[in-house]
C-alpha positions as CSV (number, residue, x, y, z in Angstrom):
1,M,50.6,48.0,25.6
2,A,48.5,47.3,22.6
3,K,45.2,45.6,23.3
4,R,44.9,42.1,22.1
5,K,42.2,41.5,19.6
6,K,39.5,39.0,20.5
7,A,39.2,36.1,18.2
8,T,35.7,35.9,16.6
9,K,34.3,32.7,15.1
10,K,32.8,33.0,11.7
11,A,29.2,31.7,11.4
12,V,29.3,28.4,9.5
13,K,26.9,28.5,6.6
14,S,24.6,25.5,6.4
15,A,24.9,23.5,3.2
16,P,21.8,23.4,1.0
17,K,19.6,20.4,1.4
18,H,18.1,18.4,-1.5
19,T,14.6,17.3,-0.8
20,V,12.3,15.1,-2.9
21,P,8.5,15.3,-3.0
22,N,6.4,13.1,-0.7
23,G,6.0,9.6,-2.1
24,F,8.9,10.0,-4.6
25,W,10.6,6.7,-3.8
26,R,7.3,4.8,-3.7
27,Q,6.5,6.0,-7.2
28,V,10.0,4.9,-8.3
29,G,9.2,1.5,-6.8
30,A,6.0,1.4,-8.8
31,I,7.9,2.2,-12.0
32,G,10.4,-0.6,-11.1
33,L,7.5,-3.1,-10.8
34,I,6.2,-2.1,-14.3
35,V,9.7,-2.4,-15.8
36,F,10.2,-5.8,-14.2
37,A,6.8,-7.0,-15.4
38,F,7.7,-6.1,-19.0
39,M,11.1,-7.7,-18.7
40,L,9.7,-10.9,-17.4
41,A,7.1,-10.9,-20.2
42,V,9.9,-10.5,-22.8
43,A,11.9,-13.3,-21.2
44,M,8.9,-15.7,-21.6
45,F,9.4,-15.5,-25.4
46,N,13.1,-16.5,-25.0
47,A,14.3,-12.9,-25.7
48,G,16.0,-10.2,-23.7
49,G,19.4,-11.8,-23.2
50,P,21.0,-14.2,-20.7
51,M,20.3,-12.0,-17.7
52,L,16.5,-11.9,-18.3
53,Q,16.6,-15.6,-19.0
54,S,18.3,-16.3,-15.7
55,I,15.7,-14.2,-13.9
56,Y,12.9,-16.0,-15.6
57,Q,14.4,-19.5,-14.8
58,S,14.9,-18.5,-11.2
59,T,11.3,-17.3,-10.9
60,M,10.1,-20.5,-12.6
61,S,11.9,-22.5,-10.0
62,L,10.3,-20.6,-7.2
63,I,6.6,-20.4,-8.3
64,G,6.5,-22.5,-11.5
65,W,3.7,-21.8,-13.9
66,A,2.4,-19.1,-11.6
67,V,5.1,-16.9,-13.2
68,F,2.6,-16.1,-16.0
69,V,0.4,-14.1,-13.7
70,V,3.2,-12.2,-12.1
71,P,3.4,-9.4,-14.8
72,I,-0.3,-8.8,-14.5
73,V,-0.2,-8.6,-10.7
74,F,2.9,-6.3,-10.7
75,I,1.3,-3.9,-13.1
76,F,-1.9,-3.8,-11.1
77,V,0.0,-3.1,-7.9
78,A,2.0,-0.3,-9.6
79,I,-1.3,1.3,-10.8
80,E,-2.7,1.1,-7.3
81,I,0.4,2.7,-5.8
82,F,-0.1,5.7,-8.1
83,K,-3.8,5.9,-7.3
84,A,-3.4,5.5,-3.5
85,E,-3.2,8.5,-1.1
86,N,0.4,9.5,-0.6
87,N,1.3,6.6,-2.9
88,R,1.1,4.2,0.1
89,L,-0.7,0.9,-0.1
90,P,-2.2,-0.8,3.0
91,F,-0.1,-3.6,4.3
92,V,-3.0,-6.0,4.1
93,M,-3.3,-5.4,0.4
94,R,0.4,-6.1,-0.2
95,F,0.2,-9.2,2.0
96,A,-2.9,-10.4,0.1
97,T,-1.2,-10.0,-3.2
98,I,1.7,-12.2,-2.1
99,V,-0.8,-14.8,-0.7
100,F,-2.6,-14.8,-4.1
101,I,0.6,-15.6,-6.0
102,V,1.4,-18.4,-3.5
103,L,-2.1,-19.9,-3.8
104,V,-1.8,-19.8,-7.6
105,A,1.5,-21.6,-7.4
106,G,0.0,-24.3,-5.1
107,F,-3.0,-24.7,-7.5
108,M,-0.6,-25.1,-10.5
109,Q,1.3,-27.8,-8.5
110,M,-1.8,-30.0,-8.6
111,F,-1.5,-30.2,-12.4
112,A,2.1,-31.4,-12.4
113,T,2.9,-34.9,-13.6
114,D,3.8,-35.9,-10.1
115,P,2.5,-33.3,-7.5
116,K,4.7,-34.9,-4.8
117,S,7.9,-34.7,-6.8
118,N,10.4,-32.2,-5.5
119,E,12.7,-32.5,-8.4
120,L,10.0,-31.7,-11.0
121,A,8.9,-28.7,-8.9
122,A,12.5,-27.3,-8.7
123,S,12.8,-27.6,-12.5
124,G,9.9,-25.2,-13.0
125,Q,7.1,-27.7,-13.6
126,G,3.8,-27.2,-11.7
127,G,4.1,-24.6,-8.9
128,G,7.8,-24.6,-8.3
129,I,9.3,-24.9,-4.9
130,I,6.7,-22.7,-3.2
131,G,3.9,-24.4,-5.0
132,W,5.3,-27.8,-4.0
133,M,5.4,-26.8,-0.3
134,V,1.8,-25.6,-0.4
135,G,0.8,-28.7,-2.3
136,Q,2.4,-31.0,0.3
137,G,0.4,-29.4,3.0
138,M,-2.9,-29.8,1.1
139,L,-2.2,-33.4,-0.1
140,A,-1.6,-34.4,3.5
141,V,-5.3,-34.0,4.3
142,L,-7.0,-34.0,0.8
143,G,-6.7,-35.6,-2.6
144,V,-5.3,-34.0,-5.7
145,K,-8.7,-32.8,-7.1
146,S,-10.0,-31.7,-3.8
147,S,-6.8,-29.8,-3.1
148,A,-7.0,-28.1,-6.5
149,L,-10.6,-27.1,-5.8
150,V,-9.9,-25.6,-2.4
151,L,-6.8,-23.7,-3.7
152,A,-8.8,-22.3,-6.6
153,V,-11.5,-21.0,-4.3
154,L,-9.0,-19.5,-1.9
155,A,-7.2,-17.8,-4.8
156,F,-10.5,-16.5,-6.2
157,V,-11.5,-15.0,-2.8
158,T,-8.1,-13.5,-2.3
159,S,-8.2,-11.9,-5.8
160,L,-11.6,-10.4,-5.0
161,F,-10.2,-9.0,-1.7
162,V,-7.4,-7.3,-3.6
163,L,-9.7,-6.0,-6.3
164,R,-12.2,-4.8,-3.7
165,V,-15.1,-6.6,-5.5
166,S,-17.9,-8.5,-3.8
167,P,-18.6,-12.1,-4.9
168,K,-22.2,-11.3,-5.6
169,A,-21.2,-8.6,-8.2
170,V,-19.1,-11.3,-10.0
171,F,-21.9,-13.8,-10.0
172,D,-24.4,-11.2,-11.3
173,G,-22.0,-10.4,-14.1
174,F,-21.8,-14.0,-15.2
175,V,-25.5,-14.4,-15.0
176,A,-26.0,-11.3,-17.1
177,L,-23.8,-12.7,-19.8
178,I,-25.9,-15.9,-20.2
179,P,-29.2,-15.0,-22.0
180,R,-32.1,-17.1,-20.8
181,E,-34.4,-18.6,-23.4
182,D,-37.6,-17.6,-21.8
183,E,-36.4,-14.0,-21.4
184,V,-35.4,-13.8,-25.1
185,A,-38.8,-15.2,-26.1
186,R,-40.6,-12.8,-23.8
187,S,-38.7,-9.8,-25.2
188,N,-39.5,-10.9,-28.7
189,K,-43.2,-11.1,-27.9
190,Q,-43.1,-7.6,-26.3
191,I,-41.4,-6.2,-29.4
192,A,-43.9,-7.9,-31.7
193,A,-46.8,-6.6,-29.6
194,K,-45.4,-3.0,-29.7
195,I,-45.1,-3.2,-33.5
196,V,-48.6,-4.5,-33.9
197,A,-49.9,-1.8,-31.5
198,A,-48.0,0.9,-33.4
199,D,-49.4,-0.2,-36.8
200,A,-52.9,-0.3,-35.3
201,A,-52.4,3.2,-33.8
202,V,-51.3,4.5,-37.2
203,A,-54.3,3.0,-38.9
204,T,-56.7,4.3,-36.3
205,A,-55.1,7.8,-36.3
206,S,-55.4,8.1,-40.1
207,A,-59.1,7.2,-40.1
208,P,-61.2,10.4,-40.2
209,I,-63.9,11.0,-37.6
210,G,-67.6,11.2,-38.5
211,E,-70.1,13.9,-37.7
212,L,-70.0,15.4,-34.3
213,K,-73.0,16.2,-32.1
214,L,-72.7,19.9,-31.1
215,N,-74.4,21.1,-27.9
216,E,-74.4,24.9,-28.1
217,G,-75.1,26.3,-24.6
218,V,-74.5,29.8,-25.8
219,P,-74.8,31.7,-29.1
220,T,-72.0,30.6,-31.4
221,T,-70.6,31.8,-34.6
222,F,-72.3,28.8,-36.3
223,S,-75.9,29.8,-35.3
224,E,-75.6,33.6,-34.9
225,E,-77.7,35.4,-37.5
226,P,-76.6,38.7,-38.8
227,K,-78.0,41.5,-36.6
228,Q,-78.9,45.0,-37.6
229,S,-76.2,47.5,-37.5
230,G,-75.8,49.8,-34.6
231,H,-76.6,52.9,-36.7
232,S,-80.0,51.4,-37.8
233,S,-80.9,50.4,-34.3
234,L,-80.0,53.9,-33.0
235,K,-82.0,55.5,-35.8
236,N,-85.0,53.4,-35.0
237,S,-84.8,54.2,-31.3
238,F,-85.4,57.8,-32.1
239,A,-88.4,57.1,-34.3
240,R,-91.6,58.6,-33.1
241,K,-94.3,56.2,-32.0
242,P,-97.3,56.4,-34.3
243,D,-99.8,56.9,-31.4
244,A,-97.8,59.8,-29.8
245,P,-99.4,63.2,-30.2
246,A,-97.6,65.7,-32.3
247,L,-95.7,68.4,-30.6
248,T,-96.8,71.9,-31.5
249,D,-95.1,75.2,-30.8
250,D,-97.6,77.5,-29.2
251,G,-95.1,80.4,-28.9
252,H,-94.9,80.2,-25.1
253,A,-91.8,79.4,-23.1
254,L,-91.7,76.3,-20.9
255,T,-92.0,77.6,-17.4
256,T,-93.2,74.4,-15.7
257,T,-90.8,71.8,-14.3
258,T,-92.7,69.0,-16.1
259,D,-93.8,68.5,-19.6
260,P,-96.9,66.4,-20.1
261,N,-96.0,65.6,-23.7
262,W,-92.4,64.3,-22.8
263,M,-91.8,60.6,-23.5
264,S,-89.0,58.5,-22.1
265,P,-86.5,56.9,-24.6
266,G,-87.2,53.5,-25.8
267,L,-85.4,50.3,-24.7
268,E,-84.1,49.9,-28.2
269,L,-81.2,52.2,-27.2
270,L,-79.9,49.4,-25.0
271,E,-78.3,46.5,-26.8
272,K,-77.2,43.3,-25.1
273,K,-73.6,43.0,-25.7
274,Q,-72.6,39.3,-25.9
275,S,-70.1,38.1,-28.4
276,P,-70.9,34.7,-29.8
277,A,-68.6,31.9,-28.7
278,D,-66.0,30.8,-31.2
279,A,-65.0,27.2,-30.8
280,G,-62.9,27.2,-33.9
281,D,-62.7,24.1,-36.1
282,V,-64.4,21.6,-33.8
283,K,-64.0,18.7,-36.1
284,H,-60.3,19.3,-36.6
285,N,-59.7,19.6,-32.9
286,A,-61.5,16.4,-32.3
287,Q,-59.3,14.7,-34.9
288,I,-56.2,16.0,-33.1
289,I,-57.5,14.6,-29.8
290,K,-58.2,11.2,-31.4
291,D,-54.7,11.0,-33.1
292,T,-52.9,12.0,-29.8
293,L,-54.6,9.3,-27.8
294,A,-53.9,6.8,-30.6
295,E,-50.2,7.5,-30.2
296,F,-50.5,6.1,-26.7
297,N,-52.3,3.0,-28.0
298,I,-55.7,4.3,-26.8
299,T,-58.4,4.0,-29.4
300,V,-61.4,6.3,-28.8
301,E,-64.5,7.4,-30.7
302,M,-65.3,11.1,-30.7
303,E,-69.0,11.6,-30.0
304,G,-69.6,15.3,-29.7
305,A,-68.7,18.7,-28.3
306,N,-70.2,20.9,-25.6
307,I,-69.6,24.5,-26.5
308,G,-69.5,27.0,-23.7
309,P,-68.8,30.7,-23.5
310,K,-65.0,30.1,-22.9
311,V,-64.4,26.3,-22.9
312,T,-65.4,23.6,-25.4
313,Q,-65.7,20.1,-23.9
314,Y,-65.2,17.2,-26.2
315,T,-66.9,13.9,-25.4
316,L,-65.3,10.6,-26.4
317,K,-65.9,6.9,-25.9
318,P,-62.9,4.8,-24.9
319,P,-62.8,1.1,-25.6
320,S,-64.2,-1.3,-23.1
321,G,-61.8,-2.0,-20.1
322,V,-59.9,1.3,-20.5
323,K,-60.3,3.9,-17.8
324,L,-59.3,7.5,-18.6
325,T,-58.2,9.7,-15.7
326,R,-57.1,13.3,-15.6
């Protein structure tokens, strides 16, 4: 008998899967918020067609005049979604954004013709239905003006929480925008004093200095007299002294270790080698020192210079009350 073939199952190939990057749908939602914000802004100008007008009227019925802040809030939330890690906003931030819109609607309800009227709120005046509900809760314990103040403060604090800005930073910004009269006057006086000091420094710097007292502790190029040349001194050193006896040649060789007629060389062969100190143009250097200090509003009088072998020290006299340190 022929053997029966065993039936083998073919491996089912898995269908390819389509995956999207992480945060794809959250980014799509952010783009949807931006589109809705622009469409709502267009509908505010009675444009965009009946569909946009219907959306606009429905939003007005819900939150009333707070609809004008919705495009700004939605665009801000969309930008924060793109900036957040993995495009995921914290729940507390999304909740605070909704609370901010609700508080603004309640604040707008306080400016309606009749804050307690439900019909006016449903027609889009004040804060809409949501603003009317918030307003009724506030008006049960406070007056209209007090309720408006409390709602404004709460909305302000909520906006700072969403923006992650401290109240102190906001107050400091407002204070910086308001110039104080005493600060302006003080700054003007400081500028005027700087101008006067600069003019005085220029006038002082341009004034030439007088004669300087030079204290020469070593020979200098100013007082060094021309010396004899080295050849003449060497020649004179070999000159025979007048009282020395004349050397005579008696025809005999010198066989002794000493010569009674020998004379040691004179000290004229030795010359003290000391180059005179060269301090340069002392008066010009003193003028530079005076002009440099004048640029820092320090007026000094140059008195003299102490010339040393390597360093020249300049003495100056500062004005009374000014201490010069190194």
